[in-house]
DRENKOLFI-699570 format. One line per 2 residues: their letters; for each residue x, y, z of N, C-alpha, C. Coordinates in pm, whole numbers, plus 50000, padded with zeros to 5 digits. Layout:
% residues N
a = X Y Z X Y Z X Y Z | ...
This chain:
% residues 118
xx = 50085 49884 50003 50002 50002 50002 50081 50122 50005 | 50058 50219 49911 50137 50341 49917 50096 50433 50026
xx = 50189 50524 50058 50159 50626 50159 50108 50747 50095 | 49996 50792 50140 49931 50913 50095 49882 50993 50205
xx = 49859 51125 50188 49811 51215 50294 49682 51158 50356 | 49596 51103 50270 49468 51047 50318 49483 50922 50409
xx = 49573 50828 50364 49598 50715 50443 49669 50757 50583 | 49754 50855 50578 49817 50901 50704 49707 50959 50790
xx = 49626 51053 50745 49519 51120 50820 49423 51028 50880 | 49401 50915 50807 49306 50810 50862 49361 50723 50967
xx = 49493 50718 50987 49559 50630 51079 49555 50688 51215 | 49587 50613 51316 49586 50648 51449 49738 50631 51496
xx = 49785 50720 51584 49912 50709 51648 49916 50585 51737 | 50026 50512 51749 50039 50392 51827 50166 50407 51912
xx = 50160 50337 52023 50271 50337 52119 50298 50189 52152 | 50412 50137 52168 50539 50212 52131 50553 50200 51983
xx = 50647 50281 51934 50667 50304 51787 50815 50304 51762 | 50855 50253 51651 51001 50254 51617 51030 50378 51527
xx = 51159 50417 51523 51197 50527 51436 51194 50481 51293 | 51166 50577 51206 51168 50541 51058 51321 50555 51015
xx = 51353 50469 50912 51486 50488 50852 51472 50593 50745 | 51587 50630 50681 51587 50734 50587 51499 50714 50468
xx = 51489 50593 50418 51402 50564 50304 51260 50574 50346 | 51219 50536 50461 51081 50550 50509 51044 50695 50526
xx = 51142 50767 50576 51113 50922 50587 51090 50985 50454 | 51169 50947 50360 51156 51005 50221 51017 50963 50174
xx = 50980 50845 50183 50851 50793 50137 50732 50870 50201 | 50748 50885 50340 50639 50951 50411 50635 51104 50372
xx = 50747 51159 50355 50755 51307 50328 50695 51335 50187 | 50709 51241 50095 50647 51258 49954 50496 51277 49972
xx = 50436 51211 50080 50289 51224 50088 50244 51364 50149 | 50342 51433 50206 50313 51567 50263 50413 51672 50218
xx = 50387 51718 50090 50485 51799 50017 50509 51941 50090 | 50410 51983 50167 50434 52122 50239 50521 52107 50358
xx = 50559 51989 50396 50637 51974 50518 50781 51943 50473 | 50883 51976 50564 51021 51959 50542 51082 51902 50671
xx = 51202 51854 50655 51287 51811 50774 51373 51926 50808 | 51358 51970 50935 51435 52089 50986 51493 52055 51125
xx = 51630 52033 51127 51693 51996 51248 51647 51859 51304 | 51613 51773 51207 51572 51635 51249 51428 51637 51287
xx = 51353 51737 51269 51207 51735 51299 51123 51761 51178 | 51001 51714 51173 50917 51731 51062 50843 51867 51089
xx = 50872 51965 50998 50823 52101 51017 50741 52167 50907 | 50655 52253 50946 50578 52326 50851 50527 52461 50922
xx = 50534 52568 50842 50485 52700 50894 50347 52717 50827 | 50247 52753 50900 50113 52786 50850 50099 52930 50865
xx = 50042 52995 50754 50024 53146 50760 49868 53173 50768 | 49837 53282 50838 49710 53331 50863 49690 53475 50838
xx = 49569 53521 50839 49549 53671 50819 49557 53745 50938 | 49544 53688 51059 49557 53775 51181 49578 53677 51295
xx = 49583 53732 51419 49602 53659 51541 49482 53573 51571 | 49368 53615 51553 49249 53530 51585 49254 53402 51507
xx = 49278 53418 51368 49280 53298 51289 49396 53201 51331 | 49512 53264 51372 49617 53175 51416 49581 53104 51544
xx = 49522 53163 51630 49480 53100 51764 49377 52996 51737 | 49278 53024 51651 49175 52930 51615 49238 52798 51570
xx = 49332 52813 51483 49408 52694 51425 49477 52623 51535 | 49544 52695 51625 49612 52627 51734 49512 52556 51827
xx = 49400 52609 51853 49302 52537 51935 49248 52415 51860 | 49228 52432 51730 49173 52316 51652 49271 52202 51654
xx = 49398 52233 51629 49495 52125 51630 49530 52061 51769 | 49502 52152 51870 49516 52104 52008 49428 51985 52031
xx = 49311 51989 51982 49211 51880 52006 49261 51753 51946 | 49305 51752 51822 49349 51632 51753 49478 51580 51810
xx = 49579 51668 51837 49707 51615 51886 49699 51567 52021 | 49601 51622 52106 49578 51562 52232 49513 51422 52222
xx = 49415 51407 52125 49355 51283 52111 49453 51177 52053 | 49552 51216 51982 49659 51129 51935 49770 51107 52035
xx = 49768 51188 52140 49875 51181 52243 50015 51192 52189 | 50023 51279 52090 50158 51300 52018 50161 51455 51995
xx = 50234 51516 52080 50233 51671 52085 50355 51734 52024 | 50333 51828 51926 50434 51892 51861 50493 52011 51940
xx = 50599 52067 51887 50648 52194 51935 50581 52301 51840 | 50514 52398 51910 50447 52506 51833 50521 52636 51866
xx = 50531 52716 51767 50575 52848 51782 50467 52943 51720 | 50398 53025 51802 50283 53100 51755 50318 53247 51756
xx = 50300 53315 51642 50314 53458 51634 50183 53520 51576 | 50181 53641 51548 50054 53705 51509 49991 53651 51389
xx = 50057 53608 51289 49986 53547 51174 50061 53426 51126 | 50129 53352 51212 50198 53225 51171 50199 53124 51297
xx = 50191 53008 51256 50216 52895 51353 50312 52799 51292 | 50425 52782 51356 50528 52682 51312 50503 52556 51394
xx = 50479 52453 51326 50458 52314 51388 50577 52223 51361 | 50633 52166 51465 50751 52066 51447 50714 51942 51524
xx = 50716 51829 51458 50690 51697 51520 50827 51622 51521 | 50849 51553 51632 50943 51441 51641 50898 51350 51748
xx = 50971 51240 51759 50934 51145 51857 51044 51115 51951 | 51046 51181 52073 51162 51179 52157 51189 51038 52221
xx = 51100 50936 52211 51119 50818 52281 51176 50716 52186 | 51195 50738 52055 51261 50643 51965 51411 50647 51969
xx = 51477 50549 51909 51626 50543 51911 51679 50541 52050 | 51619 50457 52135 51667 50439 52269 51667 50573 52341
xx = 51568 50653 52319 51554 50784 52389 51635 50905 52328 | 51702 50869 52213 51778 50978 52148 51688 51060 52053
xx = 51566 51015 52026 51474 51085 51938 51491 51054 51791 | 51393 51094 51714 51400 51074 51574 51253 51090 51515
xx = 51238 51049 51397 51098 51061 51341 51039 50917 51336 | 50911 50918 51362 50829 50790 51357 50709 50818 51268
xx = 50634 50708 51241 50512 50718 51159 50423 50815 51236 | 50417 50820 51365 50328 50905 51443 50341 51048 51401
xx = 50466 51089 51370 50489 51230 51328 50421 51267 51198 | 50423 51175 51113 50364 51193 50973 50218 51177 50987
xx = 50172 51094 51069 50016 51078 51088 49960 51206 51142 | 50022 51259 51245 49978 51385 51307 49992 51503 51212
xx = 50099 51514 51134 50115 51619 51039 50007 51615 50929 | 49964 51492 50891 49858 51481 50798 49733 51524 50855
xx = 49699 51494 50983 49574 51546 51044 49582 51703 51061 | 49695 51757 51091 49713 51907 51099 49686 51969 50963
xx = 49735 51913 50853 49711 51953 50720 49559 51952 50689 | 49487 51849 50732 49348 51837 50712 49277 51944 50778
xx = 49314 51983 50901 49249 52086 50973 49276 52222 50900 | 49398 52243 50849 49432 52365 50791 49349 52373 50659
xx = 49333 52269 50590 49256 52277 50468 49104 52314 50480 | 49055 52295 50599 48913 52322 50632 48892 52469 50671
xx = 48994 52548 50684 48973 52680 50732 48891 52763 50640 | 48822 52863 50686 48744 52948 50596 48825 53028 50501
xx = 48781 53040 50381 48856 53124 50283 48872 53269 50325 | 48986 53328 50294 49019 53461 50338 48940 53565 50262
């Protein structure tokens, strides 16, 4: 089965989880073209028209990331939210990327796609 944004968004995070190898990271990243690897983390910056829209997005993703029990690093400014996922518990506690990072990123993308047009 190929990896797509839809299959990732439909999946659930699981524990415990193994780190992905480089080939698997490349395959997962292909399904989420707006995301990149930044300092070993899966990262994307979301842009908004104002602070209210930014906070509404943060609140919406808070619901899903809490339900998935997989919490990203968020940097929130007036009209941007930078989201970075990684899994600190893989690689014997040294951290890395897991399927959970890509699952949650796809769910965050789905929420962003539902926002009201500007």
